[in-house]
Backbone as JSON Lines, residues from 0, in Angstrom:
{"i":0,"aa":"M","n":[-6.38,-2.9,18.42],"ca":[-6.96,-3.42,17.2],"c":[-6.67,-4.9,17.03]}
{"i":1,"aa":"T","n":[-5.99,-5.51,17.94],"ca":[-5.6,-6.91,17.8],"c":[-6.82,-7.77,17.5]}
{"i":2,"aa":"S","n":[-6.7,-8.59,16.47],"ca":[-7.79,-9.47,16.1],"c":[-7.23,-10.66,15.35]}
{"i":3,"aa":"S","n":[-8.01,-11.72,15.33],"ca":[-7.59,-12.86,14.53],"c":[-8.05,-12.64,13.1]}
{"i":4,"aa":"P","n":[-7.31,-13.16,12.14],"ca":[-7.67,-12.95,10.75],"c":[-9.0,-13.62,10.42]}
{"i":5,"aa":"P","n":[-9.77,-13.03,9.53],"ca":[-11.02,-13.66,9.11],"c":[-10.73,-15.02,8.48]}
{"i":6,"aa":"R","n":[-11.72,-15.91,8.51],"ca":[-11.53,-17.26,7.98],"c":[-11.44,-17.27,6.46]}
{"i":7,"aa":"E","n":[-12.2,-16.43,5.8],"ca":[-12.19,-16.43,4.34],"c":[-11.04,-15.54,3.83]}
{"i":8,"aa":"P","n":[-10.56,-15.81,2.63],"ca":[-9.46,-14.97,2.1],"c":[-9.88,-13.5,1.97]}
{"i":9,"aa":"W","n":[-8.97,-12.64,2.29],"ca":[-9.16,-11.2,2.17],"c":[-7.81,-10.62,1.78]}
{"i":10,"aa":"C","n":[-7.76,-9.32,1.54],"ca":[-6.52,-8.71,1.05],"c":[-6.12,-7.49,1.87]}
{"i":11,"aa":"L","n":[-4.85,-7.44,2.17],"ca":[-4.23,-6.28,2.78],"c":[-3.58,-5.49,1.66]}
{"i":12,"aa":"F","n":[-4.13,-4.31,1.36],"ca":[-3.56,-3.42,0.36],"c":[-2.63,-2.45,1.07]}
{"i":13,"aa":"L","n":[-1.43,-2.29,0.53],"ca":[-0.43,-1.39,1.12],"c":[0.01,-0.35,0.12]}
{"i":14,"aa":"D","n":[0.08,0.88,0.57],"ca":[0.75,1.91,-0.21],"c":[2.26,1.64,-0.11]}
{"i":15,"aa":"R","n":[3.03,2.25,-0.98],"ca":[4.48,2.0,-0.99],"c":[5.25,3.15,-0.33]}
{"i":16,"aa":"D","n":[5.35,4.29,-1.01],"ca":[6.15,5.42,-0.52],"c":[5.54,6.0,0.76]}
{"i":17,"aa":"G","n":[6.36,6.06,1.8],"ca":[5.9,6.58,3.08],"c":[5.35,5.52,4.01]}
{"i":18,"aa":"V","n":[5.2,4.3,3.49],"ca":[4.73,3.18,4.3],"c":[5.82,2.11,4.39]}
{"i":19,"aa":"I","n":[6.35,1.72,3.23],"ca":[7.41,0.71,3.17],"c":[8.77,1.37,3.01]}
{"i":20,"aa":"N","n":[8.84,2.33,2.14],"ca":[10.11,3.01,1.87],"c":[9.99,4.51,2.15]}
{"i":21,"aa":"R","n":[11.13,5.13,2.32],"ca":[11.17,6.56,2.58],"c":[10.74,7.32,1.33]}
{"i":22,"aa":"R","n":[9.81,8.21,1.54],"ca":[9.33,9.1,0.48],"c":[10.37,10.19,0.25]}
{"i":23,"aa":"I","n":[10.63,10.53,-0.99],"ca":[11.51,11.65,-1.31],"c":[10.61,12.86,-1.52]}
{"i":24,"aa":"V","n":[10.6,13.77,-0.58],"ca":[9.72,14.92,-0.63],"c":[10.07,15.79,-1.84]}
{"i":25,"aa":"G","n":[9.06,16.07,-2.65],"ca":[9.25,16.91,-3.83],"c":[9.89,16.2,-5.01]}
{"i":26,"aa":"D","n":[10.08,14.89,-4.9],"ca":[10.71,14.13,-5.99],"c":[10.17,12.71,-5.95]}
{"i":27,"aa":"Y","n":[10.83,11.82,-6.66],"ca":[10.39,10.43,-6.76],"c":[11.59,9.51,-6.53]}
{"i":28,"aa":"V","n":[11.31,8.32,-6.02],"ca":[12.34,7.3,-5.96],"c":[12.51,6.82,-7.4]}
{"i":29,"aa":"R","n":[13.66,7.14,-7.98],"ca":[13.87,6.86,-9.41],"c":[14.8,5.68,-9.68]}
{"i":30,"aa":"T","n":[15.6,5.29,-8.69],"ca":[16.57,4.2,-8.87],"c":[16.62,3.35,-7.61]}
{"i":31,"aa":"T","n":[17.21,2.19,-7.74],"ca":[17.38,1.34,-6.55],"c":[18.34,1.99,-5.56]}
{"i":32,"aa":"R","n":[19.24,2.83,-6.03],"ca":[20.15,3.54,-5.11],"c":[19.38,4.5,-4.19]}
{"i":33,"aa":"Q","n":[18.29,5.05,-4.69],"ca":[17.5,5.98,-3.89],"c":[16.5,5.26,-2.98]}
{"i":34,"aa":"W","n":[16.31,3.98,-3.21],"ca":[15.36,3.2,-2.42],"c":[15.9,3.01,-1.01]}
{"i":35,"aa":"E","n":[15.11,3.37,-0.02],"ca":[15.51,3.22,1.38],"c":[14.3,2.76,2.19]}
{"i":36,"aa":"Y","n":[14.41,1.59,2.8],"ca":[13.32,1.08,3.62],"c":[13.14,1.95,4.86]}
{"i":37,"aa":"L","n":[11.9,2.13,5.26],"ca":[11.64,2.78,6.53],"c":[12.02,1.8,7.65]}
{"i":38,"aa":"P","n":[12.44,2.31,8.81],"ca":[12.82,1.42,9.9],"c":[11.71,0.43,10.24]}
{"i":39,"aa":"G","n":[12.07,-0.85,10.29],"ca":[11.12,-1.89,10.66],"c":[10.2,-2.37,9.55]}
{"i":40,"aa":"A","n":[10.3,-1.8,8.36],"ca":[9.36,-2.14,7.29],"c":[9.46,-3.6,6.87]}
{"i":41,"aa":"L","n":[10.67,-4.11,6.71],"ca":[10.81,-5.51,6.3],"c":[10.33,-6.45,7.4]}
{"i":42,"aa":"Q","n":[10.6,-6.13,8.64],"ca":[10.09,-6.93,9.76],"c":[8.56,-6.9,9.76]}
{"i":43,"aa":"A","n":[8.0,-5.73,9.51],"ca":[6.54,-5.6,9.45],"c":[5.97,-6.47,8.34]}
{"i":44,"aa":"L","n":[6.6,-6.47,7.19],"ca":[6.11,-7.29,6.08],"c":[6.19,-8.78,6.41]}
{"i":45,"aa":"R","n":[7.22,-9.17,7.15],"ca":[7.31,-10.58,7.56],"c":[6.16,-10.93,8.49]}
{"i":46,"aa":"L","n":[5.89,-10.09,9.47],"ca":[4.78,-10.33,10.4],"c":[3.43,-10.34,9.66]}
{"i":47,"aa":"L","n":[3.25,-9.37,8.79],"ca":[1.98,-9.28,8.07],"c":[1.78,-10.45,7.11]}
{"i":48,"aa":"S","n":[2.88,-10.99,6.59],"ca":[2.79,-12.15,5.69],"c":[2.24,-13.37,6.41]}
{"i":49,"aa":"E","n":[2.48,-13.47,7.7],"ca":[1.95,-14.58,8.49],"c":[0.48,-14.38,8.82]}
{"i":50,"aa":"W","n":[0.02,-13.15,8.79],"ca":[-1.34,-12.8,9.22],"c":[-2.31,-12.63,8.06]}
{"i":51,"aa":"A","n":[-1.92,-11.9,7.04],"ca":[-2.82,-11.56,5.94],"c":[-2.8,-12.63,4.86]}
{"i":52,"aa":"P","n":[-3.96,-13.1,4.42],"ca":[-3.98,-14.1,3.35],"c":[-3.39,-13.61,2.03]}
{"i":53,"aa":"R","n":[-3.58,-12.34,1.72],"ca":[-3.03,-11.74,0.5],"c":[-2.49,-10.36,0.84]}
{"i":54,"aa":"I","n":[-1.37,-9.99,0.21],"ca":[-0.78,-8.65,0.37],"c":[-0.5,-8.1,-1.01]}
{"i":55,"aa":"V","n":[-1.07,-6.94,-1.29],"ca":[-0.9,-6.29,-2.59],"c":[-0.5,-4.84,-2.38]}
{"i":56,"aa":"I","n":[0.57,-4.43,-3.03],"ca":[0.97,-3.02,-3.0],"c":[0.2,-2.3,-4.1]}
{"i":57,"aa":"V","n":[-0.38,-1.16,-3.73],"ca":[-1.09,-0.3,-4.68],"c":[-0.44,1.07,-4.6]}
{"i":58,"aa":"T","n":[0.15,1.52,-5.7],"ca":[0.96,2.74,-5.64],"c":[0.77,3.62,-6.86]}
{"i":59,"aa":"N","n":[0.56,4.91,-6.61],"ca":[0.6,5.91,-7.68],"c":[2.06,6.22,-7.96]}
{"i":60,"aa":"Q","n":[2.43,6.21,-9.24],"ca":[3.81,6.53,-9.62],"c":[3.77,7.5,-10.8]}
{"i":61,"aa":"R","n":[3.3,8.71,-10.53],"ca":[3.16,9.7,-11.6],"c":[4.49,10.15,-12.17]}
{"i":62,"aa":"G","n":[5.59,9.84,-11.5],"ca":[6.91,10.14,-12.06],"c":[7.1,9.46,-13.41]}
{"i":63,"aa":"V","n":[6.47,8.29,-13.59],"ca":[6.51,7.6,-14.88],"c":[5.73,8.42,-15.91]}
{"i":64,"aa":"G","n":[4.53,8.84,-15.54],"ca":[3.7,9.65,-16.44],"c":[4.31,10.98,-16.8]}
{"i":65,"aa":"R","n":[5.11,11.52,-15.9],"ca":[5.79,12.8,-16.16],"c":[7.09,12.61,-16.91]}
{"i":66,"aa":"G","n":[7.48,11.36,-17.16],"ca":[8.72,11.09,-17.88],"c":[9.97,11.23,-17.03]}
{"i":67,"aa":"L","n":[9.81,11.22,-15.71],"ca":[10.95,11.38,-14.8],"c":[11.58,10.06,-14.37]}
{"i":68,"aa":"I","n":[10.84,8.99,-14.57],"ca":[11.36,7.66,-14.26],"c":[10.87,6.71,-15.35]}
{"i":69,"aa":"A","n":[11.78,5.91,-15.85],"ca":[11.42,4.94,-16.89],"c":[10.74,3.74,-16.25]}
{"i":70,"aa":"E","n":[9.83,3.13,-16.99],"ca":[9.15,1.93,-16.48],"c":[10.15,0.83,-16.12]}
{"i":71,"aa":"D","n":[11.24,0.72,-16.89],"ca":[12.27,-0.29,-16.58],"c":[12.91,-0.02,-15.22]}
{"i":72,"aa":"D","n":[13.14,1.24,-14.89],"ca":[13.72,1.58,-13.59],"c":[12.73,1.25,-12.46]}
{"i":73,"aa":"L","n":[11.46,1.53,-12.7],"ca":[10.44,1.19,-11.71],"c":[10.37,-0.32,-11.52]}
{"i":74,"aa":"D","n":[10.46,-1.06,-12.61],"ca":[10.48,-2.53,-12.52],"c":[11.68,-3.02,-11.72]}
{"i":75,"aa":"R","n":[12.84,-2.39,-11.9],"ca":[14.03,-2.78,-11.14],"c":[13.83,-2.52,-9.64]}
{"i":76,"aa":"I","n":[13.23,-1.4,-9.32],"ca":[12.96,-1.08,-7.91],"c":[12.04,-2.15,-7.31]}
{"i":77,"aa":"H","n":[11.0,-2.51,-8.05],"ca":[10.05,-3.49,-7.53],"c":[10.65,-4.89,-7.49]}
{"i":78,"aa":"T","n":[11.52,-5.21,-8.42],"ca":[12.22,-6.5,-8.36],"c":[13.08,-6.57,-7.11]}
{"i":79,"aa":"R","n":[13.78,-5.49,-6.81],"ca":[14.6,-5.46,-5.59],"c":[13.71,-5.61,-4.36]}
{"i":80,"aa":"L","n":[12.6,-4.91,-4.33],"ca":[11.66,-5.01,-3.21],"c":[11.22,-6.46,-3.01]}
{"i":81,"aa":"L","n":[10.8,-7.12,-4.08],"ca":[10.34,-8.5,-3.98],"c":[11.46,-9.44,-3.52]}
{"i":82,"aa":"E","n":[12.67,-9.21,-4.0],"ca":[13.81,-10.02,-3.57],"c":[14.11,-9.82,-2.09]}
{"i":83,"aa":"D","n":[14.13,-8.58,-1.65],"ca":[14.41,-8.28,-0.24],"c":[13.33,-8.88,0.67]}
{"i":84,"aa":"V","n":[12.09,-8.79,0.24],"ca":[10.97,-9.32,1.0],"c":[11.12,-10.84,1.13]}
{"i":85,"aa":"A","n":[11.47,-11.51,0.05],"ca":[11.65,-12.97,0.08],"c":[12.8,-13.36,1.01]}
{"i":86,"aa":"I","n":[13.87,-12.59,1.01],"ca":[15.03,-12.89,1.85],"c":[14.66,-12.91,3.33]}
{"i":87,"aa":"V","n":[13.76,-12.01,3.75],"ca":[13.38,-11.96,5.17],"c":[12.22,-12.91,5.49]}
{"i":88,"aa":"G","n":[11.8,-13.7,4.51],"ca":[10.73,-14.67,4.75],"c":[9.34,-14.09,4.68]}
{"i":89,"aa":"A","n":[9.21,-13.0,3.97],"ca":[7.9,-12.35,3.79],"c":[7.44,-12.56,2.35]}
{"i":90,"aa":"R","n":[6.27,-12.03,2.03],"ca":[5.78,-12.13,0.66],"c":[4.93,-10.91,0.32]}
{"i":91,"aa":"I","n":[4.92,-10.62,-0.95],"ca":[4.0,-9.65,-1.54],"c":[3.4,-10.39,-2.73]}
{"i":92,"aa":"D","n":[2.08,-10.47,-2.76],"ca":[1.42,-11.25,-3.8],"c":[1.34,-10.52,-5.14]}
{"i":93,"aa":"A","n":[1.32,-9.21,-5.11],"ca":[1.25,-8.43,-6.36],"c":[1.62,-6.99,-6.06]}
{"i":94,"aa":"I","n":[2.05,-6.31,-7.11],"ca":[2.28,-4.86,-7.05],"c":[1.49,-4.26,-8.19]}
{"i":95,"aa":"R","n":[0.58,-3.37,-7.85],"ca":[-0.23,-2.67,-8.86],"c":[0.19,-1.2,-8.88]}
{"i":96,"aa":"V","n":[0.46,-0.7,-10.08],"ca":[0.99,0.65,-10.24],"c":[0.08,1.47,-11.16]}
{"i":97,"aa":"C","n":[-0.19,2.7,-10.76],"ca":[-0.83,3.67,-11.66],"c":[0.24,4.69,-12.03]}
{"i":98,"aa":"P","n":[0.65,4.71,-13.31],"ca":[1.68,5.66,-13.74],"c":[1.1,6.99,-14.25]}
{"i":99,"aa":"H","n":[-0.2,7.15,-14.18],"ca":[-0.87,8.28,-14.81],"c":[-0.83,9.55,-13.97]}
{"i":100,"aa":"L","n":[-1.05,10.66,-14.63],"ca":[-1.13,11.97,-13.98],"c":[-2.54,12.2,-13.48]}
{"i":101,"aa":"E","n":[-2.71,13.13,-12.55],"ca":[-4.04,13.47,-12.05],"c":[-4.95,13.91,-13.18]}
{"i":102,"aa":"T","n":[-4.42,14.64,-14.14],"ca":[-5.22,15.17,-15.25],"c":[-5.72,14.09,-16.19]}
{"i":103,"aa":"D","n":[-5.14,12.89,-16.12],"ca":[-5.59,11.79,-16.98],"c":[-6.93,11.22,-16.52]}
{"i":104,"aa":"E","n":[-7.32,11.51,-15.29],"ca":[-8.56,11.01,-14.71],"c":[-8.7,9.5,-14.87]}
{"i":105,"aa":"C","n":[-7.62,8.81,-14.64],"ca":[-7.55,7.35,-14.75],"c":[-8.3,6.7,-13.59]}
{"i":106,"aa":"P","n":[-9.06,5.63,-13.84],"ca":[-9.78,4.96,-12.75],"c":[-8.87,4.23,-11.77]}
{"i":107,"aa":"C","n":[-7.59,4.05,-12.13],"ca":[-6.69,3.34,-11.21],"c":[-5.89,4.3,-10.33]}
{"i":108,"aa":"R","n":[-5.95,5.6,-10.6],"ca":[-5.18,6.54,-9.79],"c":[-5.88,6.81,-8.47]}
{"i":109,"aa":"K","n":[-5.17,6.53,-7.37],"ca":[-5.75,6.8,-6.06],"c":[-6.02,8.31,-5.94]}
{"i":110,"aa":"P","n":[-7.15,8.69,-5.43],"ca":[-8.04,7.96,-4.53],"c":[-9.09,7.06,-5.21]}
{"i":111,"aa":"R","n":[-9.1,6.99,-6.51],"ca":[-10.02,6.04,-7.15],"c":[-9.58,4.63,-6.81]}
{"i":112,"aa":"P","n":[-10.51,3.67,-6.79],"ca":[-10.19,2.32,-6.32],"c":[-9.76,1.34,-7.4]}
{"i":113,"aa":"G","n":[-9.47,1.8,-8.62],"ca":[-9.21,0.9,-9.73],"c":[-8.07,-0.09,-9.54]}
{"i":114,"aa":"L","n":[-6.99,0.32,-8.87],"ca":[-5.87,-0.61,-8.65],"c":[-6.35,-1.83,-7.85]}
{"i":115,"aa":"A","n":[-7.09,-1.59,-6.79],"ca":[-7.59,-2.69,-5.97],"c":[-8.69,-3.46,-6.7]}
{"i":116,"aa":"L","n":[-9.6,-2.76,-7.34],"ca":[-10.71,-3.44,-8.03],"c":[-10.21,-4.33,-9.16]}
{"i":117,"aa":"S","n":[-9.19,-3.9,-9.89],"ca":[-8.67,-4.73,-10.98],"c":[-8.02,-5.99,-10.43]}
{"i":118,"aa":"W","n":[-7.33,-5.89,-9.29],"ca":[-6.74,-7.08,-8.69],"c":[-7.84,-8.0,-8.17]}
{"i":119,"aa":"L","n":[-8.83,-7.45,-7.5],"ca":[-9.93,-8.25,-6.96],"c":[-10.71,-8.95,-8.06]}
{"i":120,"aa":"A","n":[-10.82,-8.33,-9.24],"ca":[-11.58,-8.91,-10.34],"c":[-10.98,-10.23,-10.82]}
{"i":121,"aa":"V","n":[-9.67,-10.39,-10.69],"ca":[-9.03,-11.64,-11.13],"c":[-8.7,-12.57,-9.95]}
{"i":122,"aa":"N","n":[-9.04,-12.14,-8.75],"ca":[-8.82,-12.95,-7.55],"c":[-10.16,-13.08,-6.83]}
{"i":123,"aa":"R","n":[-11.09,-13.72,-7.48],"ca":[-12.48,-13.79,-7.02],"c":[-12.67,-14.59,-5.73]}
{"i":124,"aa":"E","n":[-11.67,-15.38,-5.34],"ca":[-11.78,-16.12,-4.09],"c":[-11.66,-15.2,-2.88]}
{"i":125,"aa":"V","n":[-11.19,-13.98,-3.09],"ca":[-10.99,-13.02,-2.02],"c":[-12.28,-12.24,-1.78]}
{"i":126,"aa":"N","n":[-12.67,-12.12,-0.52],"ca":[-13.85,-11.34,-0.17],"c":[-13.45,-9.86,-0.15]}
{"i":127,"aa":"P","n":[-13.89,-9.07,-1.13],"ca":[-13.45,-7.68,-1.21],"c":[-13.94,-6.83,-0.04]}
{"i":128,"aa":"A","n":[-15.05,-7.19,0.57],"ca":[-15.6,-6.4,1.67],"c":[-14.77,-6.52,2.94]}
{"i":129,"aa":"R","n":[-13.83,-7.45,2.99],"ca":[-12.97,-7.62,4.16],"c":[-11.6,-6.99,3.95]}
{"i":130,"aa":"S","n":[-11.46,-6.2,2.9],"ca":[-10.18,-5.57,2.56],"c":[-9.72,-4.61,3.65]}
{"i":131,"aa":"V","n":[-8.41,-4.44,3.69],"ca":[-7.78,-3.45,4.57],"c":[-6.83,-2.65,3.7]}
{"i":132,"aa":"M","n":[-6.87,-1.33,3.82],"ca":[-5.95,-0.45,3.1],"c":[-5.09,0.26,4.12]}
{"i":133,"aa":"V","n":[-3.76,0.13,3.96],"ca":[-2.81,0.82,4.83],"c":[-2.04,1.81,3.98]}
{"i":134,"aa":"G","n":[-2.13,3.08,4.34],"ca":[-1.43,4.12,3.59],"c":[-1.1,5.29,4.47]}
{"i":135,"aa":"D","n":[-0.41,6.26,3.88],"ca":[0.05,7.41,4.66],"c":[-0.48,8.74,4.15]}
{"i":136,"aa":"S","n":[-1.47,8.72,3.27],"ca":[-1.91,9.97,2.67],"c":[-3.43,10.04,2.57]}
{"i":137,"aa":"P","n":[-3.94,11.24,2.39],"ca":[-5.38,11.38,2.17],"c":[-5.87,10.57,0.96]}
{"i":138,"aa":"S","n":[-5.07,10.48,-0.1],"ca":[-5.51,9.72,-1.27],"c":[-5.61,8.23,-0.97]}
{"i":139,"aa":"D","n":[-4.77,7.71,-0.08],"ca":[-4.86,6.31,0.33],"c":[-6.16,6.05,1.09]}
{"i":140,"aa":"M","n":[-6.48,6.95,2.01],"ca":[-7.71,6.79,2.77],"c":[-8.93,7.01,1.87]}
{"i":141,"aa":"G","n":[-8.78,7.9,0.89],"ca":[-9.85,8.1,-0.1],"c":[-10.07,6.85,-0.93]}
{"i":142,"aa":"M","n":[-8.97,6.18,-1.3],"ca":[-9.11,4.94,-2.06],"c":[-9.84,3.9,-1.22]}
{"i":143,"aa":"A","n":[-9.49,3.78,0.05],"ca":[-10.16,2.82,0.94],"c":[-11.65,3.12,1.03]}
{"i":144,"aa":"Q","n":[-11.99,4.39,1.15],"ca":[-13.4,4.78,1.23],"c":[-14.12,4.45,-0.07]}
{"i":145,"aa":"N","n":[-13.49,4.74,-1.21],"ca":[-14.09,4.43,-2.51],"c":[-14.19,2.93,-2.74]}
{"i":146,"aa":"L","n":[-13.2,2.18,-2.27],"ca":[-13.25,0.73,-2.38],"c":[-14.4,0.18,-1.52]}
{"i":147,"aa":"A","n":[-14.56,0.73,-0.33],"ca":[-15.66,0.3,0.54],"c":[-17.01,0.56,-0.12]}
{"i":148,"aa":"A","n":[-17.13,1.71,-0.78],"ca":[-18.39,2.03,-1.46],"c":[-18.66,1.06,-2.6]}
{"i":149,"aa":"A","n":[-17.61,0.59,-3.26],"ca":[-17.76,-0.31,-4.4],"c":[-17.95,-1.77,-4.0]}
{"i":150,"aa":"T","n":[-17.42,-2.15,-2.84],"ca":[-17.41,-3.58,-2.48],"c":[-18.16,-3.91,-1.19]}
{"i":151,"aa":"G","n":[-18.54,-2.9,-0.43],"ca":[-19.23,-3.15,0.82],"c":[-18.34,-3.08,2.05]}
{"i":152,"aa":"G","n":[-17.05,-2.82,1.85],"ca":[-16.19,-2.68,3.02],"c":[-14.73,-2.53,2.68]}
{"i":153,"aa":"C","n":[-14.03,-1.8,3.52],"ca":[-12.57,-1.68,3.47],"c":[-12.15,-0.89,4.71]}
{"i":154,"aa":"L","n":[-11.36,-1.51,5.54],"ca":[-10.84,-0.87,6.73],"c":[-9.74,0.11,6.34]}
{"i":155,"aa":"R","n":[-9.74,1.3,6.93],"ca":[-8.76,2.34,6.61],"c":[-7.76,2.49,7.75]}
{"i":156,"aa":"V","n":[-6.48,2.21,7.43],"ca":[-5.41,2.32,8.42],"c":[-4.42,3.36,7.92]}
{"i":157,"aa":"L","n":[-4.25,4.42,8.7],"ca":[-3.36,5.52,8.32],"c":[-2.04,5.39,9.07]}
{"i":158,"aa":"I","n":[-0.94,5.37,8.32],"ca":[0.39,5.44,8.92],"c":[0.72,6.92,9.06]}
{"i":159,"aa":"D","n":[0.82,7.36,10.3],"ca":[0.93,8.79,10.57],"c":[1.77,9.0,11.82]}
{"i":160,"aa":"D","n":[2.98,9.48,11.61],"ca":[3.86,9.74,12.75],"c":[3.71,11.17,13.28]}
{"i":161,"aa":"G","n":[2.76,11.9,12.72],"ca":[2.49,13.26,13.19],"c":[3.31,14.33,12.52]}
{"i":162,"aa":"S","n":[4.19,13.96,11.6],"ca":[5.08,14.96,10.99],"c":[4.54,15.56,9.7]}
{"i":163,"aa":"D","n":[3.47,15.0,9.14],"ca":[2.93,15.48,7.87],"c":[1.62,16.22,8.1]}
{"i":164,"aa":"P","n":[1.61,17.55,7.9],"ca":[0.38,18.31,8.12],"c":[-0.77,17.87,7.2]}
{"i":165,"aa":"A","n":[-0.45,17.22,6.09],"ca":[-1.49,16.79,5.15],"c":[-2.39,15.7,5.75]}
{"i":166,"aa":"T","n":[-1.92,15.03,6.8],"ca":[-2.74,13.96,7.39],"c":[-3.58,14.46,8.57]}
{"i":167,"aa":"T","n":[-3.41,15.71,8.95],"ca":[-4.21,16.28,10.04],"c":[-5.67,16.26,9.62]}
{"i":168,"aa":"G","n":[-6.48,15.66,10.43],"ca":[-7.92,15.62,10.17],"c":[-8.36,14.59,9.15]}
{"i":169,"aa":"V","n":[-7.43,13.79,8.63],"ca":[-7.8,12.74,7.68],"c":[-8.56,11.66,8.43]}
{"i":170,"aa":"D","n":[-9.69,11.26,7.86],"ca":[-10.53,10.25,8.5],"c":[-9.95,8.87,8.23]}
{"i":171,"aa":"A","n":[-9.74,8.11,9.3],"ca":[-9.23,6.74,9.21],"c":[-9.84,5.94,10.35]}
{"i":172,"aa":"D","n":[-9.91,4.63,10.17],"ca":[-10.42,3.78,11.24],"c":[-9.39,3.61,12.35]}
{"i":173,"aa":"F","n":[-8.11,3.55,11.94],"ca":[-7.01,3.4,12.89],"c":[-5.82,4.2,12.4]}
{"i":174,"aa":"R","n":[-4.98,4.63,13.35],"ca":[-3.73,5.34,13.05],"c":[-2.59,4.67,13.81]}
{"i":175,"aa":"F","n":[-1.47,4.52,13.09],"ca":[-0.27,3.98,13.7],"c":[0.91,4.81,13.21]}
{"i":176,"aa":"P","n":[1.95,4.99,14.03],"ca":[3.1,5.78,13.59],"c":[3.92,5.11,12.49]}
{"i":177,"aa":"T","n":[3.96,3.76,12.48],"ca":[4.74,3.04,11.47],"c":[4.01,1.77,11.06]}
{"i":178,"aa":"L","n":[4.43,1.21,9.95],"ca":[3.89,-0.08,9.51],"c":[4.22,-1.17,10.54]}
{"i":179,"aa":"L","n":[5.39,-1.09,11.16],"ca":[5.76,-2.08,12.17],"c":[4.82,-1.98,13.39]}
{"i":180,"aa":"D","n":[4.46,-0.79,13.8],"ca":[3.52,-0.65,14.92],"c":[2.19,-1.3,14.56]}
{"i":181,"aa":"Y","n":[1.73,-1.09,13.35],"ca":[0.49,-1.74,12.91],"c":[0.64,-3.25,12.92]}
{"i":182,"aa":"A","n":[1.73,-3.75,12.33],"ca":[1.95,-5.2,12.25],"c":[2.0,-5.82,13.65]}
{"i":183,"aa":"R","n":[2.65,-5.17,14.56],"ca":[2.72,-5.71,15.94],"c":[1.36,-5.71,16.62]}
{"i":184,"aa":"D","n":[0.52,-4.77,16.26],"ca":[-0.8,-4.69,16.86],"c":[-1.73,-5.79,16.36]}
{"i":185,"aa":"V","n":[-1.66,-6.11,15.09],"ca":[-2.61,-7.07,14.51],"c":[-2.15,-8.52,14.53]}
{"i":186,"aa":"T","n":[-0.87,-8.74,14.72],"ca":[-0.38,-10.12,14.71],"c":[-0.3,-10.66,16.13]}
{"i":187,"aa":"P","n":[-0.59,-11.96,16.27],"ca":[-0.55,-12.55,17.61],"c":[0.85,-12.63,18.19]}
């Protein structure tokens, strides 16, 4: 998949849990103590920061909607993430969060594309049709597909190490076992 970045600004959208940090199966990352980077994730973010004009995390955090994690705790987790990313010489341009439950039918809850569309609406210099979505779940790939339908394009990259049966048969343009494998493939 190695390619040079497009000349016009575009955005790399990244899911959080299962892509950057370890997902807690059956629960939520509720504190900075529970936050654990996946191997190579910070290195991947450094490489991707050199390649992608914009990097935005788009994450469903229904633990907030369920009352299991306070918004202040989520903010602390994201502050730590941004600090750690800066220390390694990487960047994240924004973090967009949907705290709603599935039953809320919120337009920002993945697989709906609202998190990306709301960011694109205020960053009009970015060509939305050149977007790339990197995630580890069917809802991430669904968001990419819905974003493509709304904007004319979005590349779907699935992080899939083969251990999650939920990703079997999920349609994606590319598959990589880790974010670092993806970063190494796309960066010169």
